[in-house]
C-alpha positions in Angstrom: -12.7 3.8 32.9 -10.4 2.3 34.1 -6.9 5.0 34.0 -3.4 4.1 33.2 -1.4 4.4 36.7 1.2 7.0 37.1 4.3 5.8 38.7 5.4 3.6 35.8 5.8 6.2 34.0 7.0 8.1 37.3 9.9 5.7 37.8 10.8 5.6 33.8 11.1 9.2 33.9 13.9 9.0 37.6 15.4 6.3 35.7 16.3 8.3 32.7 16.9 11.3 34.8 19.6 9.4 36.6 21.0 7.8 33.4 21.1 11.1 31.9 23.1 12.4 35.1 26.0 9.9 35.0 26.5 10.9 31.5 26.7 13.9 31.8 29.2 13.5 34.6 31.2 11.1 32.7 31.3 13.7 29.3 32.0 17.1 31.5 33.7 15.8 34.5 33.0 18.7 36.9 34.2 19.2 40.0 33.2 16.7 43.4 31.4 19.6 44.7 29.1 20.6 41.9 28.8 16.5 40.8 27.1 16.3 44.8 25.0 18.9 44.5 23.5 18.2 41.8 23.7 15.0 42.6 21.2 15.8 45.6 19.0 18.2 43.4 18.5 14.8 40.8 17.9 12.4 44.4 15.6 14.8 45.6 13.8 15.8 42.7 12.8 12.1 42.5 11.8 11.0 45.6 9.5 14.0 45.4 8.4 13.1 42.1 7.7 9.4 43.4 6.1 11.0 46.5 3.8 12.9 44.1 2.8 9.7 41.4 2.0 7.6 44.8 -0.4 10.0 46.1 -2.3 10.6 42.7 -2.6 7.1 42.4 -4.0 6.7 45.3 -6.4 9.4 44.9 -7.6 8.3 41.4 -8.0 4.6 42.7 -10.4 5.8 45.3 -11.6 7.8 43.4 -12.6 5.3 41.1 -14.1 3.2 43.4 -16.1 5.1 44.6 -17.7 6.2 41.4 -18.5 2.1 40.8 -19.6 1.8 44.2 -22.4 5.2 43.2 -23.1 3.9 39.7 -24.0 0.3 41.4 -27.1 2.0 43.7 
């Protein structure tokens, strides 16, 4: 059974986080330092989420491939 990949969902989550952060910045008008720190946090979380999603997808595809090979034997 093929599973849907996780990476597109995580990319959608990251885009929504970036849009939410930019809207929050526009509405609250925080200081530059606060905006920079929050921006770095959002970017850092985005990178970590994307890396983990890609690793998870690779592991899932490898596991599915091994299952298919063992089923053929």
